[in-house]
N, C-alpha and C positions, 0 to 999 in steps of 0.2 A: 393501488387500483391504476390500470394502464389508460391513458387518455388518447382517444382515437384521433386520427388526422382531421376528421371532420369536426370534432370539438375544438382542436387547436385552430383550425381555420375560422371557426365562429368567434374565438377569443380574439383573434388577431384583426378582425374586421368589424369595427363599430357599428356599422350599418347592416350587418348580416344577422337577422334573426333576433331572438330575445333571450338566448340561451349562452351562458359562460360555462364551458366544461358540461357537467351535468346538473348544474344549478340553474333553475329557471329565474330569470329576471322578471318576475310578475308581481305587480303591486297588490294584486288580489289574492297572492298565495298565503297560506297559513303560516309559512316559515317567516322567520324574521329576515329583514333586509341585511345582507352582508355588507360590512364596511372595512376597508383597508385603512390603516393607520400608519403613516411614515413618519418616523420619529428620528431623533438624533441631535447632535450637538451643532452648533453654528459652523458653517464652512464644510460639513461632512458630505453634502451633496444631496439633501432630501428632495429639493425642487426639482433637481436634474432627474432624479430616479423616478420621481412621479410621472414626469412629462415623457420619459422614455417608456415607462409602462404602458402608455397609450398605443404603442406599436403591438401590444400582445393582448390587451383587454379594452373593451368600450369604457373608458373612465371619464369622470369629471371630477376635478381637484377642489376641495374645500380647504381654503388657507386657514391655518391654526397658528399663526405668529401674531403675537399681541401688538405689534407695532406696524406690521405690513397690512393689517386691516384698515388702517387710517389713510385717508387721502393725503398725498404729499410725502417729501422726504423719500422719493423713490430710489435715489442712489444710496443714500445713507442706510435704509432699512433693506437694501439689496433685493428689491422687488424683481421678479422675473419680468422682462420686457415683453410686449406683444410678439415680438420676433422669436423670442426664446420659448414662449408658449407653445408654438407650433401648432396653433389652432385648438389645442385642447381647452375645453371651457374651464374657467377658474372663477370660484366664487369667494366672497369676502376677502377680495384682494383690492385694497385702496378704494373701498366703498364707504367707510364710515368717516363723518366729519371729524377733523382734528380737535374740534372744541367739545366732542362728545366724550363722556367716560364709558368706554366700552369694556365690561368686566366679564369674568368667566360665566356668569349666569346668562348674560347677553349672548355670548358666544354659543352657550349650549342650546338656548332657545332658538337662535338663528340656524344652528348648524342641523338640528332636529328636522326643522322645516325643509332645508335644502336637501338633506339626504332623502327625505321623502319624495321631492320633486324629482331628483335624479334617479331614484329607484323607479319612479312612475314612468320615466322615459327609457326603461330598460337598460340602464347604464349603472356602472359600479362606482359608488362614492369612494374617493380616496381623500382622507384627511392629512394634510402635510403641514407640519410646523414643529418648532422647538419649545412651544410654551407649553409645558407639560400640564399646568393647572388647568389650561383651556380643556386639554384631552381628558383629564380626570373628571372635570365637570360633566363632560358629554358621557363617559361611560360608567360613572359611578352614580349611585342613586341618592346620593347626599350632597347638599349644599347648605351652607349656613343660612343663606337667604330663605331657603325653603322651610328650615327648622323654625324660623322666626315667624313665617307666615302660617305654617301649621299650628304652632303654639298659640298665636293670636286668635286664629279661627276657633280653637277648642277652649278657649278662656273667655267665653262671652260675657262673664260678670265683671272681667277687667278690660273692657273694650277700650279702643283708642278714644272714644267720645267721652269716656270718664275722666280723661286726663289730657285734653286738647292742647294745652301749652307745653307738655313734656318734651316733644321732639325740638321744639324751638328754643327751649331752655338749654337743651344738651349742645345743640349746634353752635350756640352762642359762646359756649365755655371755651376757655383757652385749653389747647391740647394737653399741657402738663396738668392742668388742674383737673381735667377730666380723666386723664390717665391715672393719676394719684388717687382720684375717688375710686376708680375701678380697682386698683391695688387694694384699698382698704376693705372693699366689699369682697373681692375675689382675687387674691394674689395668684392663684393658679391660671386662671384665665388671663390676667394681665401679662404673666410670663410668655403667653403664647404668641402675643402680638407686639408689634412695633409701637413705641410711644407716640409716634406721629400718624399712625393709622387711625385718623379720626373717625371714618366711617364704620370701622369694626369696633372701636371703643364705644361709640353711640349705640350700635347694635346691642353689645353686651349690656350697657347700662339701661337700655330700653327693656330688654329681657328682664333684668332684676326689678326695675321699678314697676313693670306691669303685672309681673306674676309672682314676685317675692321668691324666686328661686335662683340661686347663684348660677351663672352661665356654664361654668364647668360641670356642675352636677347635672344640668339639663342637657348638655350636649355631649359630654364625655361618652356616655355609653353608645349613643348612635354614631359618634365619630369613629370609634374602635370598630364597630361592626361594619360600617358602610364606607367611609371615606377612603378612597383609594381601591376598594374592591371591584373587580370587573363583574358587575352584576347588573346588567341592563336588560329590562324587559322589551326594550324596542329593537334592538340591533344585535348582530353577531359581529365581533370584532377580531380582526387579525392585525397584529402589532409587528411591523418590520422597522428595525433600528439600522440606520446607516452609522456604521461606527469607524473610528480611525484612532491611531495613537495620538496622545496628547501632544507630543512634540511635533508631530506631523501637522496637526490642527493650528499649533502656535505659529509655525512658520507660514502656513497658508493664510491665517488671520492677519498677520502682519503684512503679507503681500496684497491682500484683498483691500485692506485700509488704504495703502498707498495708491491702489488702483482708484478707489473712491474719491480720494482727494484729487487725482487727476481728472476724474469724470465730473467733478463739480460739486463735491460734498460741502464745501464751505459756502458755496452760494445758496444752497439750500437751507444751511443753518442760519446764514444771514437773514433770509427771508422769514424764518420762524422765530427769529430772535425778538425777545421784548424784555425791557429792563425789569428786573425783579420778578421774572416769571415763576410760576409753580411747576417745578420739575418732577412732581410726583403723580401728574395726571396727564391722561391723553398721550398725544404723540410726542410730548417733550420729554416723556420718560425714556425715550430711545436713547441707547448709547451712541455718543457722538453729537449730542446736542449740548448738554450741560457742560462738556469738557471744553468747548470753545467760548464759554461765557466770560471768563477772565480777559481774553483776547478782545471780544467784541465790546465789553463793557468799557474798555479804555479807548479803543481804535475808533469807534463811531463818534463819540463826542469831540475827541481831539482833532479828528480830521475836519469835522464840521466847524470847529473853532479856527482852524488854520484858514479855512476858506473865507469865513466872516471876518477875520482880521485882514485878509488881503483884499477885502471888499469886492470878492468874486461871488458870483451867485452859488448858493448852497448846492453842494454836489447832489446829484441823483442817486438813488439806491444802485442803479446800474454802475454809475462811475465808482461808488464805493466798493462794489463786489469786484470790479475790474482791478482795482487797486489792491484788493486782497490777494487776487490771483497772481499779480505781479510779485507781491511779497513771497508767495509760495515758490514761484519760479526762480526768484532772484538768487543769485550765488552769494550775495552779501549775507554776513552773519549779524545782523543788527538786532536790536531790541524786539522789534514786531516779529522777525523771523523766529527769534527764540522762543517767543510766546506761542506762536503757531506750532512750532515743532514739539514743544512741551505738550500742547493739547493733543496732538497727533499721537504722540507716544502714550498718552493717557487713554486715548480710545483704543489703542491697541492692547494696553494692559487690561482695562475693564472688559474688553471682548474676550481675552484669554480667560479672565476669571470667570466670565459667563459659561465659556465652554466647560470649566470645571463643575461649576454649579449644576449645568445640565446633565453631566455625567453621574453627578452624585444622586440627583433626583430619579434618573433612570434606574440606577442600582436600588434605590429605595422602593421603587414601584415594582421592581422584580423580586427583591429579597424579602421585602416586608410585607407587600400585599399579593405577592405570588403571580404578577402578571407574566403571562407567557410571550415573552419577546423574543422575536427571530432576529439575530444580529448578522448583518452582512459587512464584511471588512473593506473599507474603502482607501486604507492606507497606501497600497502600491499604486492605486489608480492616482491618488492625490500627488504622491511624490513624482510619478512619471508624466502625468497630465495626458496620458495616452488614451483615446477613446477605445480602442480595441481591449485594453486591460481593464477599463471601467465596464465594458459590455461582459467581460468574462467574470470578473471578480464581484461586481455588484448587481448588475441587471439580470444576469442569468440565474444567480441563486434566489433572487427576489422573486422572479417570475415562477420559479418552482415552488417556492412557499406559498404564494397566492394560488396557484393551481390547486395545490394540495388543500388549501383551505376552502376553495370554491367547490371542490368535489367531495368534501366531507372527509378527507383523509387525516386532517388535523384541524383543531379549532382552539379557541381560547380556553384559558383555565381561569376559574374565578377565585382560585387561592383557598377554596373551602377545605382542602386538605393539608392546610398550612401545618408546619411542625409546631410543637409544643413552645420550642424557643421562639418562632414568629409570633405565636399568639401572645406570649408574655411581652414580646416587644411591642406588639399592637397595644397592649394594656399600658405600656409605659410612654405613650406619645406625648403626655402632659408634663412629665417631670422634668424640672429644671436641673441641670448639672453645671457646675462652675469649675473651671480648669485653672487653679492658682497658678501652675507652672507657666501657664501662656497668658499671664497677665488678666486673670479673672475672666477669661472668655467664657460667655454663656452658651451652653448647648441644651437644646430641648428634646427630650425623648432618648431612650436607650439607643435607638439606632444612629442617630446623630452624634451621640457621645461616643459610641463604639468606633464610628468612622474618624471621629477626631482623634481619639486615642491611637488609632492605627496609622494615622497621617503622618508624613515625614516631617513636617514642621514641628508637631509636638513631640516626636521621637528625638528630634535634634535637640530640642530645647531641654528634654528631660536628660539627655547625655551632658549637655554642657553644665546643667545644674549639678549633677552627680559629680562631674569632675571638679567643679568648683567648691564642692562640699556643701552647697546651699540646700540640697534636697535631703531631707529626713527619711531614710529608709525604713 
């Protein structure tokens, strides 16, 4: 379908009419609101692309980064600054209190409301972020929290009032004790979660205690059928993934961490630091917080002690932060500098690992669940740093993809025509595999196991074992 110049002009002017291409942005329309999702690994340029799209479409951006939703740590979480936003409205960006646990269900509920508001203003909602489980929660009809609520609503004879002390009892249990209890009851369900995931352990134990059905039996069929499938009755989604080679992203990530340190990353970490903090909840989960704990745990008490022994007034936080910056900038290679350097290198390493996890998860969504993801390659642009290459290699093809989506030339696929192999893999989401060659590494599901077998680390390990004669063929 050819798009007229009039339609293109309407797309380029956010204040011109209520039409994008041939799709009416009308909240009273019977058609589902269209939503664009910009995905990709850390450092690929998702936020930049979304903002650039505002030159072509009347958009509003909804942040889907699980750390950028929180207030604070603007440098460390790489939030787009007001200047970088170029006047494009952003939602769920730095709006959640860092003391609040904001999960995938919270994101889904918030995003649905915002999408409706954006659509009612005749604008195109654009979801941007690398937290894929946030996006899954929005586009898929299944969440564990929902299944628990549905089960409770349908089992009136075993209502919560019949067992008022159950939740308190489980919450007071030691994680190891609760996890071992779950393993005894339902080892399949226990294999699917981390032993320290207290919230989900409690959910599973509550399911069993209230309804007498093991969680894996209750949830497995629904999980296979729904979790991950693009089957949304509210919205019509278009997925665009900003992609780049891993080596290119590795180099970019390293440079970006260095830039963050120069921009005041350690001052932000100092402000959020608390002795013996819980790094599994809220904003403290962000990469770049925990890595500096060994340094701060020693630095703060020792410097305060030095001031006390000198009978000098206890230093202010501002003084301590300035001293930290002096250590960073100092050419001296003393113990403090070594601790900071080690922490910075660990931030880089953990960010590079995140890039790989994000890539694997995107592959899983496409291969296992049949997501129709449109990839645009930003490799040349990242290497060159040139705006003209970015415009040609990333922005232009993305605009074409979205135009086709809005005019009905292409749409999302819900994976209903998945191959038999894919369907078998879906049924094997709960099986645990153990790779003895890689130190009894635990893999969950056929897809994760197959990815591991094809991975370079596993193949190298197998090769070494064969050469040493330790592997029995």
